[in-house]
C-alpha positions in Angstrom: 18.0 -20.3 -3.9 17.5 -18.2 -0.8 17.4 -14.5 -1.6 20.5 -13.5 0.7 22.6 -16.4 -1.1 21.5 -14.8 -4.5 22.5 -11.5 -3.6 25.8 -12.6 -2.2 26.3 -14.8 -5.4 25.5 -11.6 -7.6 28.2 -9.7 -5.7 30.7 -12.4 -6.1 29.9 -12.8 -9.9 30.4 -9.0 -10.4 33.5 -9.1 -8.7 34.8 -12.2 -10.5 33.8 -10.6 -13.9 35.8 -7.6 -13.4 38.9 -9.8 -12.5 38.2 -11.8 -15.7 38.4 -8.7 -17.7 41.7 -8.1 -16.5 43.0 -11.5 -17.1 41.6 -11.4 -20.6 43.4 -8.2 -21.3 46.7 -9.3 -19.8 46.6 -13.0 -20.7 45.1 -13.5 -24.4 43.8 -16.9 -24.9 42.4 -17.4 -21.5 38.5 -18.4 -21.5 36.1 -16.7 -19.0 34.4 -19.0 -16.8 31.4 -17.0 -16.2 28.5 -16.5 -19.0 26.8 -13.2 -19.7 23.4 -12.8 -21.5 23.3 -9.7 -23.7 19.8 -8.1 -24.3 21.3 -5.1 -25.8 25.0 -4.3 -26.9 26.1 -1.0 -28.3 22.5 0.1 -28.7 21.8 -3.0 -30.8 19.2 -5.5 -29.9 20.6 -9.1 -29.5 17.5 -10.9 -28.0 14.0 -11.8 -28.9 11.3 -12.0 -26.5 9.1 -15.1 -26.7 5.7 -16.0 -25.2 3.5 -19.3 -25.3 1.4 -19.4 -28.1 -1.6 -19.9 -25.8 -0.4 -17.3 -23.1 -2.6 -15.9 -20.5 -2.9 -12.0 -20.8 -0.7 -11.7 -17.7 2.1 -13.3 -19.3 1.5 -11.1 -22.8 1.5 -8.2 -20.5 4.8 -9.1 -18.4 6.7 -9.4 -21.8 5.3 -5.9 -22.9 6.4 -4.4 -19.6 10.1 -5.9 -20.0 10.2 -4.7 -23.6 9.0 -1.1 -22.7 11.5 -0.7 -19.8 14.4 -2.2 -21.8 13.6 0.5 -24.4 13.7 3.0 -21.8 17.1 2.2 -20.6 18.8 1.4 -24.0 16.5 3.0 -26.6 16.1 -0.4 -28.2 12.7 -2.2 -28.6 13.2 -5.9 -28.5 11.1 -8.1 -30.7 8.2 -10.1 -29.4 7.0 -13.2 -31.0 5.0 -16.3 -30.1 6.9 -19.5 -29.4 5.7 -21.5 -32.6 7.4 -18.6 -34.6 10.7 -19.4 -32.8 10.4 -23.1 -33.6 9.8 -22.5 -37.4 13.0 -20.4 -37.8 15.2 -20.1 -34.9 18.8 -20.1 -36.5 19.3 -16.1 -36.2 17.5 -15.8 -32.9 20.6 -16.7 -30.8 19.7 -15.0 -27.5 16.4 -15.7 -26.3 14.0 -14.5 -23.7 11.3 -16.8 -22.5 8.4 -15.1 -20.8 5.9 -17.3 -19.1 5.5 -21.1 -19.0 6.9 -22.0 -22.6 7.5 -25.3 -23.9 11.1 -24.2 -23.9 11.0 -23.6 -20.0 9.1 -26.9 -19.5 12.0 -28.8 -21.6 14.6 -26.8 -19.5 13.1 -28.4 -16.3 11.3 -25.4 -15.1 7.9 -26.5 -13.6 6.1 -23.5 -12.4 3.3 -25.9 -10.8 6.0 -26.7 -8.2 6.2 -23.1 -7.1 4.4 -21.5 -4.2 1.6 -19.3 -5.2 2.6 -16.3 -7.3 6.3 -17.1 -7.2 8.5 -16.9 -10.1 11.9 -18.6 -11.5 14.4 -16.4 -13.2 17.1 -18.5 -14.9 19.8 -16.8 -17.0 22.0 -19.0 -19.1 24.6 -18.0 -21.9 22.1 -18.2 -24.5 18.5 -18.3 -22.8 16.8 -16.0 -20.3 13.6 -17.5 -18.7 11.1 -15.9 -16.4 8.3 -17.9 -15.6 5.5 -18.3 -12.8 2.2 -19.7 -12.6 -0.3 -17.4 -14.2 -4.1 -17.4 -14.9 -6.7 -15.6 -16.8 -8.0 -12.1 -16.0 -7.1 -8.5 -16.5 -3.5 -8.0 -15.9 -4.2 -4.7 -14.0 -6.5 -6.2 -11.7 -5.4 -6.4 -8.2 -7.7 -9.2 -7.5 -6.1 -11.3 -10.4 -5.8 -14.9 -9.0 -2.1 -15.7 -10.4 0.4 -13.3 -11.6 3.6 -15.4 -11.0 5.4 -14.2 -14.2 4.7 -10.8 -14.1 6.2 -10.6 -10.6 9.2 -12.3 -12.0 9.5 -9.6 -14.8 9.4 -6.8 -12.1 12.0 -8.4 -10.0 14.1 -8.5 -13.0 13.5 -4.9 -14.0 14.3 -3.9 -10.3 17.5 -5.9 -9.7 19.0 -6.1 -13.2 18.0 -2.7 -14.8 17.7 -0.6 -11.7 14.2 0.5 -12.5 12.4 2.7 -9.9 8.7 3.4 -10.0 8.4 6.5 -7.9 4.8 7.8 -8.6 2.3 7.1 -11.2 2.8 8.3 -14.9 5.8 8.3 -17.4 7.6 10.8 -15.2 7.7 8.8 -12.1 9.4 5.9 -13.8 13.3 6.1 -13.5 15.3 4.0 -15.7 19.4 4.4 -15.5 20.3 5.0 -19.3 22.9 2.7 -21.1 23.6 1.5 -24.7 24.4 -1.8 -23.2 22.3 -4.3 -21.1 24.1 -7.5 -20.3 23.1 -9.5 -17.1 25.2 -12.3 -15.6 23.8 -15.8 -15.5 22.4 -17.5 -12.6 19.1 -18.6 -11.2 16.8 -17.5 -8.4 13.2 -18.0 -7.1 11.4 -14.6 -6.8 9.6 -15.2 -3.5 6.5 -13.1 -2.3 6.9 -11.5 1.1 3.2 -11.5 1.9 0.4 -13.7 1.1 -1.3 -10.7 -0.1 -0.5 -6.9 -0.2 -2.8 -4.3 -1.0 -3.1 -0.3 -0.7 -6.6 0.8 -1.2 -7.4 3.3 -3.8 -9.5 6.3 -3.3 -10.5 7.1 -7.2 -13.9 5.7 -7.3 -16.2 7.5 -9.5 -18.9 8.1 -6.8 -16.6 10.4 -5.0 -15.8 12.2 -8.2 -19.5 12.7 -9.1 -20.0 14.5 -5.9 -17.2 16.9 -6.6 -17.0 17.5 -10.1 -16.1 21.1 -10.0 -13.2 20.9 -7.9 -11.5 17.5 -8.5 -10.1 16.0 -11.8 -11.8 16.6 -15.3 -13.5 13.4 -16.4 -10.6 12.8 -18.9 -8.1 13.6 -16.2 -9.7 11.0 -14.0 -9.5 8.4 -16.5 -5.9 9.0 -17.1 -4.8 9.2 -13.4 -6.8 5.8 -12.7 -5.1 4.0 -15.5 -1.5 5.3 -14.4 -2.2 4.4 -10.8 -3.3 0.9 -11.7 -0.4 0.3 -13.6 1.9 1.7 -10.9 0.3 -0.5 -8.1 0.9 -3.5 -10.2 4.7 -2.6 -10.8 4.8 -2.5 -6.8 3.4 -6.2 -6.7 0.0 -5.3 -5.3 -2.4 -8.3 -5.4 -5.0 -9.5 -2.7 -6.9 -12.2 -4.5 -5.6 -14.7 -1.7 -7.0 -12.7 1.1 -9.9 -14.3 2.8 -13.1 -12.6 2.9 -13.1 -9.8 5.6 -15.6 -6.9 6.2 -18.0 -5.6 9.0 -20.4 -8.5 9.3 -23.3 -7.1 11.3 -23.9 -3.7 9.9 -27.7 -3.3 9.4 -28.6 -6.2 11.7 -30.5 -4.1 14.2 -33.0 -2.7 11.6 -33.6 -6.3 10.2 -33.6 -8.5 13.2 -33.7 -6.1 16.3 -37.5 -6.2 16.9 -37.6 -10.0 16.8 -34.2 -11.0 18.6 -33.2 -8.0 20.6 -31.1 -10.4 22.7 -28.6 -10.5 20.0 -27.5 -6.9 20.4 -25.7 -4.7 22.9 -27.1 -3.9 26.2 -26.4 -0.5 27.6 -27.9 0.9 31.0 -30.3 -2.1 31.0 -31.7 -1.5 27.3 -31.1 -3.6 24.2 -30.3 -1.6 21.1 -28.9 1.5 19.9 -28.0 4.2 22.5 -29.4 7.6 22.0 -27.7 9.4 18.9 -26.1 6.1 17.8 -26.2 5.0 14.1 -28.5 2.1 14.2 -26.6 0.3 11.4 -23.5 0.1 13.8 -25.1 -1.2 16.8 -22.6 -4.0 18.4 -23.6 -7.5 19.2 -24.0 -9.4 22.4 -21.4 -11.9 21.3 -22.1 -14.3 24.2 -25.7 -14.7 23.0 -26.1 -18.5 22.1 -29.0 -17.7 19.9 -26.8 -15.4 17.9 -24.1 -17.8 17.6 -26.8 -20.4 16.0 -27.9 -17.7 13.6 -24.3 -17.1 12.4 -23.6 -20.8 11.8 -27.0 -21.3 10.1 -26.4 -18.5 7.7 -22.7 -19.8 7.2 -23.9 -23.5 6.4 -26.3 -22.0 3.8 -23.5 -20.3 2.2 -21.3 -23.5 2.4 -24.3 -25.6 0.6 -24.3 -23.2 -2.1 -20.5 -22.6 -2.8 -18.0 -24.6 -4.4 -15.4 -23.9 -1.7 -15.6 -23.3 1.9 -16.8 -19.8 2.7 -15.1 -17.8 5.2 -16.8 -17.6 8.7 -16.7 -13.7 8.9 -17.3 -12.4 12.5 -16.1 -8.8 12.3 -18.2 -6.4 14.3 -20.1 -3.6 12.7 -17.7 -0.5 12.2 -17.9 0.7 15.7 -17.0 -0.1 19.3 -18.0 -2.9 21.5 -20.8 -1.7 24.0 -22.4 -4.5 25.3 -22.5 -4.6 29.1 -24.8 -7.7 29.9 -23.5 -9.8 32.7 -22.2 -12.5 30.4 -20.3 -10.3 28.2 -18.8 -8.6 31.3 -17.7 -12.0 32.4 -16.0 -12.9 29.2 -13.6 -9.8 29.6 -10.1 -9.9 30.7 -8.7 -7.7 33.5 -9.5 -4.2 33.0 -6.8 -1.4 33.1 -6.3 0.4 36.4 -6.4 4.2 37.1 -2.9 4.2 37.8 -1.9 2.6 34.6 -4.3 5.0 32.8 -2.6 7.9 34.2 0.8 6.7 32.6 -0.5 6.4 29.0 -1.3 8.8 26.3 -4.7 9.8 25.4 -4.9 7.6 22.3 -3.9 4.5 24.4 -6.4 5.4 27.2 -8.9 5.2 24.5 -8.1 1.7 23.5 -8.8 0.4 26.8 -11.9 2.5 27.7 -14.9 3.9 25.9 -16.5 1.9 27.5 -13.8 -0.9 28.3 -11.4 -3.2 27.0 -13.5 -5.9 25.2 -10.5 -8.0 23.7 -10.7 -11.2 25.7 -14.6 -11.0 24.9 -14.1 -11.2 21.3 -11.2 -13.4 21.1 -13.3 -16.0 23.0 -16.2 -15.4 20.6 -14.0 -15.8 17.4 -12.3 -18.9 18.8 -15.8 -20.7 20.2 -17.4 -19.9 16.6 -14.3 -21.0 14.7 -14.2 -24.5 16.5 -18.0 -24.9 15.9 -17.6 -24.2 12.2 -14.4 -26.3 12.0 -16.4 -29.5 13.0 -18.4 -29.0 9.7 -15.8 -27.9 7.4 -12.2 -28.5 8.8 -10.5 -26.1 6.3 -12.8 -23.1 7.2 -11.2 -19.8 7.8 -12.6 -17.4 10.3 -11.9 -13.7 9.8 -12.2 -10.8 12.3 -10.8 -7.3 13.0 -8.7 -6.4 15.8 -10.1 -2.8 16.3 -11.0 0.1 18.7 -11.8 -1.2 22.1 -11.0 -4.8 21.3 -7.6 -4.1 20.1 -5.6 -4.4 23.1 -3.6 -7.7 23.2 -5.8 -10.4 24.9 -4.8 -12.5 28.0 -2.1 -15.1 27.6 -4.2 -18.2 27.9 -6.1 -17.3 24.6 -4.8 -19.3 21.7 -6.4 -19.9 18.1 -5.7 -22.1 15.0 -3.8 -20.5 12.2 -7.0 -20.8 10.4 -8.3 -17.6 12.3 -7.3 -14.6 10.3 -7.2 -11.2 12.1 -7.0 -7.9 10.6 -4.7 -5.9 13.1 -6.3 -2.2 12.7 -4.6 0.3 14.7 -6.8 3.2 15.0 -8.5 5.5 17.6 -6.0 8.5 17.0 -2.6 6.6 16.4 -1.7 9.1 13.5 1.8 9.7 12.5 4.1 11.0 13.8 3.6 9.3 17.1 5.1 9.5 20.6 7.9 6.9 20.9 5.7 5.4 23.8 2.9 4.9 21.6 5.0 3.4 18.8 6.7 0.7 21.1 3.0 0.1 22.9 1.7 -0.7 19.5 4.4 -3.0 18.7 3.6 -4.9 21.9 0.0 -5.2 21.0 1.1 -6.8 17.5 3.2 -9.2 19.4 0.4 -10.0 22.0 -1.9 -11.0 19.0 0.9 -12.9 17.2 1.4 -15.2 20.3 -2.2 -16.5 19.9 -1.3 -18.6 16.9 -3.8 -16.7 14.6 -2.7 -15.6 11.2 -2.4 -11.6 11.7 -2.4 -9.2 8.9 -1.4 -5.4 8.9 -4.4 -3.5 8.0 -4.0 0.3 9.3 -6.1 3.2 8.6 -3.6 5.9 9.1 -2.9 6.7 5.6 -6.2 8.6 5.6 -4.2 11.6 7.3 -2.5 14.6 5.7 -5.0 15.9 3.2 -2.7 17.4 0.2 -0.2 18.9 2.5 3.6 17.8 3.1 2.6 15.7 6.0 5.7 13.4 5.8 6.2 10.6 8.2 8.4 8.3 6.2 10.9 7.0 8.9 8.6 6.2 11.6 6.1 4.6 9.4 8.8 2.6 7.9 10.0 1.2 11.1 6.5 0.0 12.2 6.2 -1.6 8.7 9.7 -3.5 8.9 8.6 -4.7 12.6 5.2 -6.2 11.7 7.0 -7.9 8.6 9.8 -9.4 10.6 7.1 -10.5 13.1 4.9 -12.7 11.1 2.5 -10.4 9.2 0.8 -12.8 6.6 -0.4 -9.9 4.4 -1.2 -6.0 4.3 -4.1 -4.0 3.5 -3.6 -0.2 3.7 -6.6 2.1 4.1 -6.0 4.1 2.0 -3.9 5.4 -0.9 -4.7 9.1 -1.0 -2.0 9.8 -3.8 -0.5 13.2 -3.1 2.8 12.3 -4.6 4.2 15.9 -4.9 4.1 16.5 -1.3 4.3 13.1 0.4 6.6 11.3 -2.2 9.0 9.7 0.4 6.5 8.4 2.7 4.3 6.9 -0.3 7.6 5.6 -1.9 8.6 3.5 1.2 5.0 2.4 1.4 5.3 0.6 -2.1 8.8 -0.2 -2.0 8.9 -2.0 1.5 6.3 -4.4 0.3 8.9 -6.0 -1.9 12.1 -4.8 -0.1 11.2 -5.0 3.5 14.8 -5.9 4.5 16.4 -3.0 3.0 17.8 0.0 4.9 15.4 2.6 4.7 18.1 5.3 4.0 19.0 3.1 1.0 15.5 3.1 -0.1 15.1 6.8 0.3 18.3 7.3 -1.8 16.6 5.4 -4.6 14.0 7.9 -4.7 16.5 11.1 -4.5 18.6 9.6 -7.1 15.9 9.9 -9.7 16.5 13.8 -9.1 20.1 13.6 -10.6 22.1 16.6 -9.6 19.2 17.9 -7.4 19.2 14.6 -5.4 20.8 16.2 -2.1 18.4 19.2 -2.2 15.6 16.9 -2.6 16.7 15.1 0.4 16.8 18.1 2.5 13.3 19.2 1.1 11.9 15.9 2.5 13.9 16.0 5.6 12.5 19.6 6.2 9.0 18.7 5.9 9.4 15.6 8.2 11.1 17.5 10.7 8.3 20.1 10.6 5.7 17.4 11.2 7.4 15.7 14.0 8.1 18.9 15.9 4.4 19.8 15.6 2.9 16.4 16.5 1.1 17.6 19.6 -0.2 20.7 18.1 -1.9 18.7 15.3 -3.7 16.7 17.9 -4.5 19.8 19.8 -5.5 22.0 16.7 -8.0 19.4 15.2 -9.5 18.6 18.7 -10.0 22.3 19.2 -11.9 22.8 15.9 -13.7 19.6 16.3 -12.4 18.5 12.8 -11.5 14.8 12.0 -8.1 14.1 10.4 -9.8 11.2 8.7 -12.2 13.7 6.6 -11.7 17.3 7.6 -7.9 18.0 7.6 -8.4 21.1 5.2 -10.3 22.6 7.9 -7.1 23.1 10.4 -4.5 22.7 7.5 -3.6 26.3 7.5 -2.7 26.2 11.0 0.2 24.0 10.8 1.3 25.2 7.2 1.5 29.0 7.5 3.1 31.0 4.7 6.5 31.0 6.4 7.0 27.3 6.4 6.3 27.0 2.7 8.7 29.9 2.2 11.4 27.9 3.7 10.6 25.0 1.7 10.8 27.1 -1.4 14.2 28.2 -0.8 15.2 24.5 -0.8 13.5 24.0 -4.0 15.1 27.0 -5.5 18.5 25.3 -4.9 17.2 22.2 -6.6 16.2 24.0 -9.6 19.8 25.6 -9.5 21.2 22.2 -9.6 19.6 21.1 -12.7 19.1 24.4 -14.5 21.8 23.6 -17.3 19.4 21.1 -18.5 15.9 22.6 -17.8 14.1 19.9 -20.2 15.7 16.9 -18.5 13.7 14.4 -16.5 15.6 15.7 -13.4 14.4 19.1 -13.8 10.9 18.1 -14.5 10.8 16.1 -11.2 11.8 19.0 -9.4 9.0 21.0 -11.1 6.8 18.1 -10.2 7.7 18.7 -6.6 7.1 22.5 -7.0 3.6 21.8 -8.3 2.8 19.8 -5.4 4.1 22.6 -3.2 2.2 25.3 -4.9 -0.8 23.2 -4.8 -0.8 22.7 -1.0 0.0 26.5 -0.5 -3.1 27.6 -2.5 -5.2 25.2 -0.4 -3.8 26.4 3.0 -4.8 30.0 1.8 -8.2 29.2 1.0 -8.5 27.2 4.3 -7.3 30.3 6.2 -9.9 32.7 4.4 -12.6 30.2 5.5 -11.2 30.5 9.1 -11.2 34.2 9.2 -14.5 35.6 10.1 -13.3 39.0 8.7 -12.7 37.6 5.2 -15.0 38.6 2.5 -16.9 36.3 0.2 -15.0 37.8 -2.9 -11.7 37.1 -1.3 -12.8 33.5 -0.6 -14.1 32.9 -4.1 -11.1 34.3 -5.6 -8.8 32.0 -3.9 -11.1 29.1 -4.4 -11.2 29.9 -8.4 -7.2 30.4 -8.1 -7.1 26.7 -6.7 -9.5 25.2 -9.2 -8.0 27.0 -12.2 -4.5 25.7 -11.0 -5.8 22.1 -10.9 -7.4 22.5 -14.4 -3.9 23.5 -15.9 -1.7 20.8 -14.3 -3.8 17.9 -13.5 -2.0 15.7 -15.9 1.2 15.9 -13.9 -0.5 13.5 -11.3 1.1 15.3 -8.3 -2.0 14.9 -6.4 -5.0 12.8 -6.5 -7.7 15.4 -7.0 -10.6 13.1 -6.4 -9.4 12.8 -2.8 -8.5 16.3 -2.4 -12.0 17.3 -3.5 -13.5 15.1 -1.1 -11.7 16.3 1.8 -12.3 19.8 1.2 -16.2 19.3 0.5 -16.0 17.6 3.9 -14.3 20.5 5.7 -15.7 23.4 3.9 -19.1 22.4 2.4 -20.9 24.5 5.1 -18.5 27.5 4.7 -19.8 31.0 3.2 -18.1 31.1 -0.5 -17.7 27.4 -0.8 -19.1 26.3 -4.2 -17.5 22.9 -4.4 -20.9 21.4 -5.7 
């Protein structure tokens, strides 16, 4: 049943149920025509949860997640049994919840093999509730897990029927409305996946932690945070097992092949190979070289011969711009932008056309030619590449692809949020231009690297772009990266997660879900995040200029200039709003609402301490003693509060080391 039809049906059912209640009171003896399935009534469990005897771990985990959240809502823990135990003695087990592909589901006509990958069926009758999808082996918390259909069905049920909201990792970030009763209406729906894959990359690798052990998490804190984040991401449906193999394909080719085959590589000022100062592992290719084409196909055929399935033909450039200016490559390029057109563009837009030139047509022709060669050998081959840097602008109208050409759309080169309206609209045009080629285009932006631990909030403008690409053909997502500063960037990160599964929802409705988890303080929390979003939007130009003047990267060295845009007075205004939020929940200081307000306060205090330290590093008149005292103040704060998960301290430490490692008084290592 289509999703919109299901929602309409639920609204009608709820309305009819109220009407029936009136009829039953005024007309004894009338029979209700709508069945309801009780999980819990008057704080008493009425149902048993049943899994297949040979259940995959994913189905068992899904059942445990259902039981956990029902208990959070009602205080009742439903029993979990194997299906064979039910068959032996079922006389007292009137209300039954079947999780996974049980025999009872099959007897009821639920055939999960007929579903699309990772879809699920939810069927609710008077006595039975079925949640089943196609599952497979593996760790249930692994985002690369091949099949997780039943788990997505359970999460959809928890979302729609229980009103569960996962705000951030950890127990405090889980909001479940409380009730002594949990009774759901009968019905059936298919839980569909909006994307073939959806991913938000984590930044909690131990390598980063080991490089910064003094200023990030403790080892135990890191372990706890990673576990909580893994659970959180799965609850938001993150799964990327179906994404074809991508990656920068030619990194390191110059040191390996440059001496023997210089013709494969960029030609700049008449010379093949790296330019002065260029990283030799990021030398771009001469994509019109026939011998390069032959080498790529030869390597791919070797993979094909040694693989059980057709490997992807990976054609993404090394992580850098296209530089080759040989005659053949220039001849493959499309029309170049004029000086007059450039004059009407923002700096970021200009950089997409220049440095050194627009090479979109060149690369599009390369991808198309190579795919067609490989397709003759293996008709099911998938070709992958990045739309990136100076081959990011939409190609000429005549270029078309097979849908087996998969392109990751990577808006970069300064398109941080917030953006000028001109940039936002232009980026939409580029998306549509690549969509028109017929390729399968997925959304793989880098801009969540921005913001450090500061309240750099851009929720609404991000959501507008996300909804646009979802409505216009995105086959998947792959966000680089989840920095995880939940206590300061909560609304932006909540929309990042929530929109993957509810992209059709009104943004204000999704934000209201977040605010409502703060109880009586909801309106103040709304005002708090609106304050920060307005501050960031007003200072958009200043962010660009400030980081440029310092030569500081927003990607890696945001901490170096954060104090300029988050001075003490802006923290004071935000503090006043949180004071109002605390006052709203002060009658119940130990409630979950009060603790969530405290969570935001910790995020604010954390950002303020870091801004103070950054200002001292920037002040040439500050003393080493002052810097070390502020540094110790920040680290001590983290040690005392790391278990709240208001910030991913691995990423915080990484950015700080990149920003301050050469500053006097910094002892991060």
